[in-house]
C-alpha beads as a LAMMPS data file, in Angstrom:
LAMMPS data file: protein, C-alpha beads

109 atoms
108 bonds

1 atom types
1 bond types

-500.0 500.0 xlo xhi
-500.0 500.0 ylo yhi
-500.0 500.0 zlo zhi

Masses

1 110.0

Atoms # bond

1 1 1 247.764 -411.279 381.214
2 1 1 244.198 -411.309 382.476
3 1 1 243.323 -412.005 386.156
4 1 1 241.930 -415.387 386.319
5 1 1 239.350 -414.162 388.898
6 1 1 237.996 -411.371 386.220
7 1 1 237.679 -414.121 383.360
8 1 1 233.917 -414.555 382.613
9 1 1 232.150 -416.553 379.766
10 1 1 230.572 -414.485 377.157
11 1 1 227.302 -415.356 378.024
12 1 1 227.753 -414.169 381.749
13 1 1 229.995 -410.906 381.168
14 1 1 228.013 -407.901 382.159
15 1 1 228.214 -405.186 379.169
16 1 1 229.019 -403.032 381.783
17 1 1 232.072 -404.701 383.366
18 1 1 234.168 -402.786 381.048
19 1 1 232.332 -399.770 379.852
20 1 1 228.178 -398.534 381.091
21 1 1 225.980 -399.345 378.543
22 1 1 224.014 -396.498 379.862
23 1 1 226.348 -393.712 380.354
24 1 1 226.064 -391.512 383.483
25 1 1 224.796 -388.191 382.705
26 1 1 227.013 -384.939 382.822
27 1 1 225.436 -384.158 386.458
28 1 1 226.074 -387.556 387.794
29 1 1 229.861 -387.936 386.719
30 1 1 230.357 -384.185 388.035
31 1 1 228.896 -385.358 391.680
32 1 1 231.441 -388.324 391.313
33 1 1 234.384 -386.686 390.400
34 1 1 233.815 -384.048 393.316
35 1 1 233.351 -386.827 396.155
36 1 1 236.737 -388.383 394.652
37 1 1 238.115 -385.204 394.894
38 1 1 237.294 -384.698 398.201
39 1 1 238.608 -387.883 399.095
40 1 1 241.651 -387.322 397.680
41 1 1 242.093 -384.109 399.473
42 1 1 241.309 -385.963 402.812
43 1 1 244.402 -388.269 401.990
44 1 1 246.357 -385.746 401.172
45 1 1 245.578 -384.113 404.786
46 1 1 246.529 -387.524 406.199
47 1 1 249.894 -387.551 404.851
48 1 1 250.373 -383.809 405.644
49 1 1 249.582 -385.113 409.272
50 1 1 251.840 -388.023 409.063
51 1 1 254.740 -385.577 407.609
52 1 1 253.776 -383.056 410.308
53 1 1 254.220 -385.667 413.007
54 1 1 250.554 -384.858 414.399
55 1 1 248.946 -387.161 417.207
56 1 1 248.032 -390.738 416.651
57 1 1 244.415 -390.126 417.482
58 1 1 244.013 -387.261 414.848
59 1 1 245.397 -389.077 412.194
60 1 1 243.109 -391.896 412.769
61 1 1 239.936 -390.085 412.752
62 1 1 240.530 -388.638 409.712
63 1 1 241.552 -392.300 408.380
64 1 1 237.963 -393.252 409.310
65 1 1 236.391 -390.390 407.703
66 1 1 238.362 -391.370 404.622
67 1 1 236.831 -394.750 404.974
68 1 1 233.636 -393.663 405.409
69 1 1 233.754 -391.613 402.157
70 1 1 234.733 -394.299 400.520
71 1 1 232.070 -396.533 401.544
72 1 1 229.669 -393.800 400.634
73 1 1 231.025 -393.817 397.231
74 1 1 230.780 -397.180 396.729
75 1 1 227.273 -397.400 397.630
76 1 1 226.471 -395.039 394.942
77 1 1 228.136 -396.608 392.414
78 1 1 226.531 -399.946 393.637
79 1 1 223.047 -398.234 393.298
80 1 1 223.746 -397.104 389.875
81 1 1 225.196 -400.440 388.806
82 1 1 221.914 -402.420 390.273
83 1 1 219.756 -399.856 388.523
84 1 1 221.053 -399.924 385.212
85 1 1 223.857 -402.856 384.337
86 1 1 222.198 -405.415 386.570
87 1 1 218.312 -404.469 385.563
88 1 1 219.336 -404.369 381.890
89 1 1 221.274 -407.635 382.075
90 1 1 218.467 -409.179 383.661
91 1 1 215.856 -407.975 381.293
92 1 1 217.826 -409.647 378.432
93 1 1 217.659 -413.104 380.600
94 1 1 221.031 -412.818 382.086
95 1 1 219.747 -413.958 385.007
96 1 1 223.607 -414.750 386.077
97 1 1 224.363 -411.003 386.639
98 1 1 222.601 -411.584 389.951
99 1 1 225.702 -413.748 391.544
100 1 1 228.226 -410.939 390.091
101 1 1 226.130 -408.072 391.811
102 1 1 226.219 -410.557 395.213
103 1 1 230.046 -410.504 394.740
104 1 1 230.362 -407.296 394.331
105 1 1 228.225 -406.408 397.366
106 1 1 230.382 -408.811 399.157
107 1 1 233.786 -407.006 398.255
108 1 1 232.296 -403.635 398.944
109 1 1 231.556 -404.444 402.758

Bonds

1 1 1 2
2 1 2 3
3 1 3 4
4 1 4 5
5 1 5 6
6 1 6 7
7 1 7 8
8 1 8 9
9 1 9 10
10 1 10 11
11 1 11 12
12 1 12 13
13 1 13 14
14 1 14 15
15 1 15 16
16 1 16 17
17 1 17 18
18 1 18 19
19 1 19 20
20 1 20 21
21 1 21 22
22 1 22 23
23 1 23 24
24 1 24 25
25 1 25 26
26 1 26 27
27 1 27 28
28 1 28 29
29 1 29 30
30 1 30 31
31 1 31 32
32 1 32 33
33 1 33 34
34 1 34 35
35 1 35 36
36 1 36 37
37 1 37 38
38 1 38 39
39 1 39 40
40 1 40 41
41 1 41 42
42 1 42 43
43 1 43 44
44 1 44 45
45 1 45 46
46 1 46 47
47 1 47 48
48 1 48 49
49 1 49 50
50 1 50 51
51 1 51 52
52 1 52 53
53 1 53 54
54 1 54 55
55 1 55 56
56 1 56 57
57 1 57 58
58 1 58 59
59 1 59 60
60 1 60 61
61 1 61 62
62 1 62 63
63 1 63 64
64 1 64 65
65 1 65 66
66 1 66 67
67 1 67 68
68 1 68 69
69 1 69 70
70 1 70 71
71 1 71 72
72 1 72 73
73 1 73 74
74 1 74 75
75 1 75 76
76 1 76 77
77 1 77 78
78 1 78 79
79 1 79 80
80 1 80 81
81 1 81 82
82 1 82 83
83 1 83 84
84 1 84 85
85 1 85 86
86 1 86 87
87 1 87 88
88 1 88 89
89 1 89 90
90 1 90 91
91 1 91 92
92 1 92 93
93 1 93 94
94 1 94 95
95 1 95 96
96 1 96 97
97 1 97 98
98 1 98 99
99 1 99 100
100 1 100 101
101 1 101 102
102 1 102 103
103 1 103 104
104 1 104 105
105 1 105 106
106 1 106 107
107 1 107 108
108 1 108 109
């Protein structure tokens, strides 16, 4: 069943909502995968710290590092989205994509 928040009319649907029209190149894809793998490693480190009954302050510092890494990844994805998906849709005359972009920015913060 579709999430009601994700239902869009066809004229307002960005082609990149499911797949990008302009694919990421191999270098970009690798950089994003590397970031994700580092974040996964950090999360596993936090899990191990909890399993090892480590000091709360040390765990919180690592949680902050993961949050910052995710935020940074989000900004990289957002920049790509604005430069490709949003720009392409605006050129096609779909100005509704701007409202979607604003909502995505709100969700990222």
